[in-house]
Backbone as numpy.savetxt, mean C-alpha at the origin, in Angstrom:
# Nx Ny Nz CAx CAy CAz Cx Cy Cz
27.50 -11.52 -10.75 27.04 -11.30 -9.40 27.39 -9.89 -8.93
28.54 -9.40 -9.35 28.95 -8.05 -8.94 28.01 -7.01 -9.53
27.54 -7.22 -10.75 26.61 -6.28 -11.37 25.28 -6.24 -10.64
24.80 -7.39 -10.18 23.54 -7.42 -9.44 23.67 -6.71 -8.12
24.79 -6.91 -7.43 24.98 -6.29 -6.13 25.05 -4.78 -6.22
25.73 -4.26 -7.24 25.85 -2.81 -7.36 24.51 -2.17 -7.70
23.71 -2.84 -8.51 22.38 -2.32 -8.84 21.50 -2.36 -7.59
21.62 -3.42 -6.81 20.84 -3.56 -5.59 21.17 -2.43 -4.62
22.43 -2.08 -4.48 22.81 -0.98 -3.60 22.39 0.36 -4.17
22.31 0.46 -5.49 21.83 1.70 -6.09 20.38 1.97 -5.74
19.57 0.94 -5.76 18.16 1.08 -5.39 18.03 1.42 -3.92
18.82 0.75 -3.09 18.79 1.04 -1.65 19.27 2.47 -1.38
20.29 2.89 -2.09 20.80 4.25 -1.90 19.78 5.30 -2.31
19.07 5.04 -3.41 18.04 5.98 -3.84 16.89 6.03 -2.83
16.49 4.89 -2.32 15.42 4.85 -1.32 15.86 5.55 -0.03
17.09 5.32 0.37 17.61 5.97 1.56 17.68 7.49 1.37
18.14 7.91 0.21 18.23 9.34 -0.08 16.86 10.02 -0.09
15.88 9.37 -0.69 14.53 9.93 -0.71 13.91 9.95 0.68
14.21 8.93 1.49 13.72 8.90 2.87 14.32 10.02 3.70
15.62 10.27 3.51 16.28 11.37 4.23 15.68 12.71 3.80
15.44 12.86 2.50 14.83 14.10 2.00 13.44 14.32 2.61
12.66 13.24 2.70 11.32 13.36 3.27 11.39 13.76 4.74
12.26 13.10 5.52 12.39 13.43 6.93 12.89 14.87 7.12
13.80 15.31 6.25 14.27 16.70 6.32 13.09 17.66 6.16
12.23 17.40 5.19 11.08 18.26 4.94 10.12 18.26 6.13
9.85 17.08 6.67 8.91 16.99 7.79 9.48 17.70 9.02
10.74 17.45 9.34 11.34 18.09 10.50 11.44 19.60 10.32
11.71 20.04 9.11 11.78 21.48 8.85 10.40 22.12 9.00
9.35 21.43 8.56 7.99 21.95 8.74 7.64 22.10 10.22
8.11 21.15 11.03 7.78 21.17 12.45 8.63 22.20 13.21
9.91 22.28 12.88 10.84 23.04 13.72 11.10 24.47 13.25
10.98 24.75 11.97 11.36 26.06 11.45 10.10 26.87 11.14
9.97 28.04 11.73 8.75 28.82 11.50 8.57 29.31 10.06
9.67 29.52 9.32 9.54 30.04 7.96 9.60 28.94 6.89
9.34 27.69 7.26 9.29 26.61 6.26 8.14 26.88 5.31
8.33 26.52 4.06 7.34 26.95 3.07 6.77 25.84 2.22
6.47 26.22 1.01 5.76 25.36 0.07 6.60 24.16 -0.36
7.90 24.36 -0.54 8.77 23.26 -0.97 8.76 22.11 0.04
8.93 22.43 1.29 8.93 21.40 2.32 7.56 20.71 2.42
6.51 21.49 2.32 5.16 20.92 2.38 4.91 20.00 1.19
5.38 20.39 0.01 5.18 19.55 -1.18 5.96 18.25 -1.07
7.19 18.32 -0.58 8.00 17.10 -0.42 7.36 16.17 0.61
6.92 16.73 1.73 6.30 15.91 2.78 4.99 15.29 2.30
4.16 16.07 1.64 2.89 15.53 1.14 3.11 14.51 0.04
4.07 14.76 -0.83 4.36 13.80 -1.90 4.89 12.48 -1.37
5.76 12.55 -0.38 6.29 11.32 0.23 5.21 10.54 0.94
4.32 11.24 1.64 3.23 10.55 2.31 2.30 9.92 1.29
2.02 10.65 0.20 1.14 10.11 -0.84 1.71 8.85 -1.46
3.02 8.81 -1.66 3.65 7.61 -2.20 3.61 6.46 -1.20
3.61 6.78 0.08 3.61 5.70 1.07 2.26 4.99 1.14
1.19 5.65 0.74 -0.12 4.99 0.76 -0.49 4.40 -0.60
0.39 4.54 -1.56 0.16 3.98 -2.89 0.27 2.46 -2.83
-0.70 1.74 -3.33 -0.64 0.26 -3.24 0.31 -0.32 -4.29
1.59 -0.32 -4.00 2.58 -0.77 -4.97 2.71 -2.28 -5.03
2.09 -3.00 -4.11 2.21 -4.45 -4.11 0.98 -5.14 -4.71
0.16 -4.40 -5.41 -1.02 -4.97 -6.03 -0.64 -5.69 -7.33
-1.28 -6.79 -7.59 -1.08 -7.54 -8.82 -2.44 -7.82 -9.43
-2.49 -8.09 -10.72 -3.78 -8.47 -11.31 -4.36 -9.71 -10.62
-5.67 -9.79 -10.55 -6.34 -10.86 -9.82 -5.97 -12.25 -10.34
-5.70 -12.36 -11.65 -5.35 -13.66 -12.21 -4.00 -14.14 -11.71
-3.12 -13.22 -11.31 -1.78 -13.61 -10.88 -1.66 -13.72 -9.36
-2.67 -13.29 -8.62 -2.59 -13.30 -7.16 -2.70 -14.72 -6.64
-1.94 -14.99 -5.59 -1.96 -16.31 -4.98 -3.10 -16.36 -3.97
-3.89 -17.41 -3.96 -4.98 -17.55 -3.01 -6.18 -16.67 -3.30
-6.37 -16.32 -4.56 -7.45 -15.43 -4.93 -8.80 -16.15 -4.84
-9.82 -15.44 -4.42 -11.17 -15.98 -4.33 -11.86 -15.74 -5.67
-12.58 -16.73 -6.15 -13.27 -16.62 -7.43 -14.32 -15.52 -7.43
-14.63 -14.99 -8.61 -15.55 -13.86 -8.73 -16.96 -14.19 -8.26
-17.48 -15.39 -8.53 -18.85 -15.71 -8.18 -19.00 -16.44 -6.86
-17.95 -16.56 -6.08 -18.01 -17.36 -4.86 -18.99 -16.78 -3.84
-18.95 -15.48 -3.62 -19.84 -14.87 -2.64 -21.31 -15.01 -3.06
-21.58 -14.83 -4.35 -22.96 -15.00 -4.83 -23.43 -16.44 -4.63
-22.55 -17.40 -4.86 -22.94 -18.80 -4.67 -23.22 -19.10 -3.19
-22.43 -18.51 -2.30 -22.64 -18.74 -0.87 -23.97 -18.15 -0.43
-24.24 -16.89 -0.79 -25.48 -16.24 -0.40 -26.68 -16.86 -1.09
-26.50 -17.33 -2.31 -27.61 -17.93 -3.05 -27.94 -19.34 -2.62
-27.03 -20.00 -1.89 -27.25 -21.38 -1.47 -28.33 -21.49 -0.40
-28.55 -20.42 0.35 -29.62 -20.42 1.35 -29.28 -21.21 2.59
-28.02 -21.46 2.84 -27.65 -22.21 4.04 -27.62 -21.33 5.27
-28.09 -21.80 6.37 -28.04 -21.06 7.63 -29.07 -19.96 7.72
-28.88 -19.09 8.69 -29.84 -18.01 8.93 -29.84 -16.98 7.82
-28.71 -16.84 7.13 -28.62 -15.83 6.07 -29.57 -16.16 4.92
-29.84 -17.43 4.68 -30.70 -17.81 3.57 -32.17 -17.89 3.93
-32.50 -17.64 5.16 -33.90 -17.67 5.56 -34.34 -19.00 6.15
-33.51 -20.04 6.05 -33.84 -21.34 6.63 -33.18 -21.44 8.00
-33.91 -21.82 8.97 -33.35 -21.96 10.31 -33.68 -23.36 10.83
-32.70 -23.97 11.45 -32.92 -25.32 11.99 -33.62 -25.28 13.33
-33.71 -24.14 13.97 -34.33 -24.04 15.29 -35.85 -24.02 15.17
-36.52 -24.66 16.14 -37.99 -24.71 16.14 -38.54 -23.71 17.08
């Protein structure tokens, strides 16, 4: 249990350190007139990682996944106004 806890804090420490580095770069870009390429690269890289879809899993492993042909079956069934049949006279 002690080994798991220390590894868990190592990951948290690394994430915290990278977050502090990113905020340093962003604040330096905003506040210091001579901020340069290094700060811009750190800020852009951190933002790019934040939009990376890290929680994606293959479709076969996803919970509640919709089947591949489901939408085609719905549209092909012709039910309702979408299929051209209308119950209204």
